[in-house]
N, C-alpha and C positions, 0 to 999 in steps of 0.2 A: 229576331231571335235569341235568345240567353243561351250559350250554351256551354257546358260542363268545362270541356277542354278545348283549345283550338292548338292545334300543332302548324308551325309556318318553318318551311327550310325547301330543298331542292326535292321533287321527283325526280327519278333517273331510272336509266337501264342498267342492271345489275349483273355483269359475265363473272360467274363463279366459275373458277377453276380449283374443284376438290384435288387432294392430295392421291394421284394415282385415276385420275377420273378424267371424265369429261369435261370442257366448258358446255355452264348451261346460261342464259342470256333471258331473263324477265324482266320485269317493272320491279324495283325496287326503290330502297330509302327509309332513311329513321323514320321519316312522316307514314311511307306505306304499313311499316312493322308497327309502329305505335299505335296511329292512328284506328285502324284494323281492331287492335286489342280492343280500346278503349271502347268502340262501338260495339263489340261485340259480348261486352259484359255490361252492356245496357245505358254506357254514359250517352248524353247529346253533343256529337263531334263535331268540329270543323278543321278541314284542314286548306290552309292557305300556301301555296304550292308554286315555283318558279318553274315554268318549262315553254318548251318552243310549242307553240297553241297547236302544230299540226300533230304533235304528236298526244294531243288529250286522252286518245284511245287508253294511254297508260293508266291513267285515274279511273277506269272502270271497274277495278278489284276494290277501292275505298269505297267507291259510288252502292255498289254492290251491297257495301258493309254497313251503308249506311250513313257514310260521311256525306257533309257536306263540303261540296269544293270550292274553294276561289282560285283562281288560277291569274298570274305575274305573267306576261309573255316574257319571252328569252330568245334570243336569234337560236340558239342551240339547248336541248335537253343533255343535263348532265348524264356524262356515261362513264359509271365505276367498274373497274374489275379488280378483283380477289384470288390472290393466288395462293393457296396451300399447300406452300413447299415441304412440308412434314406432316406425322400423324397428329404433331400439338396443334390444336384448334387456335389457339392463341397467339401462333407466330403464322404472319398472314403478308403476304406482300400487297397492297395497295396502288391503285395507280388511278387517278382521273385524267382518262381519254379524253372530255373534255366536258365544259363546266357553265351552267347555266348563270355564273357570276353573282357579284353581289345583294343582298335584298334589302332594299331602303323603308326608311320609317314610311315614304309616300306611300308604298305599294301595298302595304296593311293595312285592310280597311278598318275602322274604327268599330266593334263589336262589342256586345256583354259576354264575358265569361267568367269564369271560378278559377279558370288556371290558363296558360299559356304556357307550350312547352317550346323551344328552340330546338327542333330535330335537324340538327347539321349533320353531314359526312363527311365535312371541310372546311379550312378556313376563309373559302371563297364564298361561304354563304352570309354571314352575320358580323357587324363591328358594332362600335361602342357606341356610337352615334342612336342606329335601331333598338338596342337593349335600353339604352338612358331613355328614350322614345316611351318606347311600351310602359317601363317603370313609371313615367311620368302618368300614363294615361291612367294607371292605376292597377295593374293586373296583378295578380300573382306570377311571378316568373318562374320556370325552372329552365335547365340547358344540360345539355350533354357536353362535358367538356371535350371530347373528341372534335366537337365542332370548332376547338382552336389548337389543341395538342397534333392533330392530323395538317401537316402544312403542304400544300401542293408545290412542287419545284415548277418554275416557270417552263420550262424546256420540254423536260420528260415526262412531266404530269407525274410523277411517282411522289406518293405520300412521304413524308418523312417527318418521324415520330420529332418533335423538341418543345421546352419548357415555352410558356406562355408570358410574356413581359408583365402585360396586366392581370395578371390571372387573380390578385387578389380585389381588385376593381369589380372586374367579373364577377366573382363568388359573393359579393356583397352586394350586387344588385340583385341576388336570386332570394329564394324562397327554397328553393330544391336542387341540389345539383346531381349529377349522374357521372361517373367516369368507371373504366373499368381499371385491374391489377396493372396493364401496363402502361396507362395514362397516368396512374397515382405513382409509381415509380417515377417517371419524368417530370411530373409537376412538384413531387414531397422531398424525391430522392431515397424513400425508402420502400421494400418489401413487405411489409407489414401491413396488412390492410389495415388493423386499426389503427395503428399510431399514424399511415396515410390522411386515415380519416380524421384525426383527430388534429392534425395538420391543417389540414382545407378547415376544417372548425373553426383553428384561431386565425383565420385570416377574413371571419366573419360569416363563413358557411351554416346554414340549417337543412337538415336531414339531408345529409351525404351518403349517398349510393356509391358503392365500388363490388364490380361482378368481378368475378374469374371462375374457371374453368370447374371448380366445385360446388361453386356458390355465391350468393350476393351477402352483404355484410352491411348496413345502416347504422349511420351515427347521427344521432339528432338528445340535443339538449344534455349534454355531457352524458349519454349511456349508448354503448354499442349493442346494436343487434345482428344475430343471423341468421339465415338459413342456407339448408342444402339443397343443393338442384336432386331433382330424384330420375332423373331422364335415362333410356337403358340404348338411347342411340345419341348420335350427335351430325345425325345427315340434315337435320337443318339450324347448325348452330348461329349461320350467318342470319344479326340480326336478333341474337340471344339478349344484348343487353339494351337494346330499344325497346323489346318487348317485354324484358321483366320493370323498367322503370315507367312505358307506357301502365299496366297493370297497377303497379304500384300507385301512381297520380291516379287512377280513375277508383280503384278502391279507395284509398286513402280520403277522398272526398266524405266518407261518413264513416272508416274505422279508425281504429288505433295504431300504430307505427308498427305492432309487432305483431297483430293480424294482416295488415295491409302487405308487408314483407311474407309473411308465410303463402299470401293468396299470391301473390307475383313469383315467388321461386315456383309454386306447383304447376302456376299457367305457364310460366317458360319451361318448365322441364317438358309438358305437353305439347311445345312447338318445336323444341328441337328435337323431336321425335320424326317430323314431315317438314318437307322442305317447304318453304314460303311462310306467308303470314300466320297466326293463329287462326286455325276455323272454329275450334271448339265452342264450348258453353259455360255459362258460370257453374253448370251442375255438373260438367266434367272436370273443372275447377274443384268443386266442392269434395267428389267423389277420388281426386289425387290427394287431397289433403286428409281424409280420413285414411286412404289406404299406406300414403308415406312423407306425411307428415304431421299425423298428430301428435298430441303433446300425452306424454306420459302419467297416467293419473294419477 
């Protein structure tokens, strides 16, 4: 079967501890948040995920959304913990309690796809050999740079954010890249979203997305685009970036940059108003665009 988008990464258990609230454990991962979005907006989607076979039940939400799943067996399923230590939703303490480990090129079946997205949550998932091998296969590649900036400490499992030595090589392999404001600062040395995107562009980057609390910036072919989020709540903040980028990837297959960015921001805004992956429809997104993202005539 030919797919519109294939997502590759770990499936995991996410323990979310909100500021001043009680912890909740649920299936999660960048793959889950992203693949569900792409499927719900009508794309043919597959997910290649690494996990312990006995935990395959956590794939149900993907499968129910219409995502075809291909599993890579691992001794354990990744377990991540997200602790919000303040009301600032962009300040989070992240820990990988256990990890399923690197995905090798041989683990990934050869398939036909318009787009392949590496949806990782830490530096325990992808290496250069995998990325180079997928590029040789001829795929249009994208990656979330959190997959390298988030560096798991071997003893504590705590994620520390650090610069990435081969960041330029990674970016040059990609047709699209995604990062957030924190990752942008670490990789480029600036808090200015546009200047950070220009820096990544200078490394050979194309279609660079940077998210932050207020909205999302996109840099493409020397031009900068920006769209504000319109959410009225942040109860579903976890997965914001994964959702935004997946919506952009899916809509971008048939639409221009500006329209795809507006669509992605509107969809992510809806998602942030409820916990878990996006459960809405294209019609819901169209209504949100009309109500809160319409351009002045």
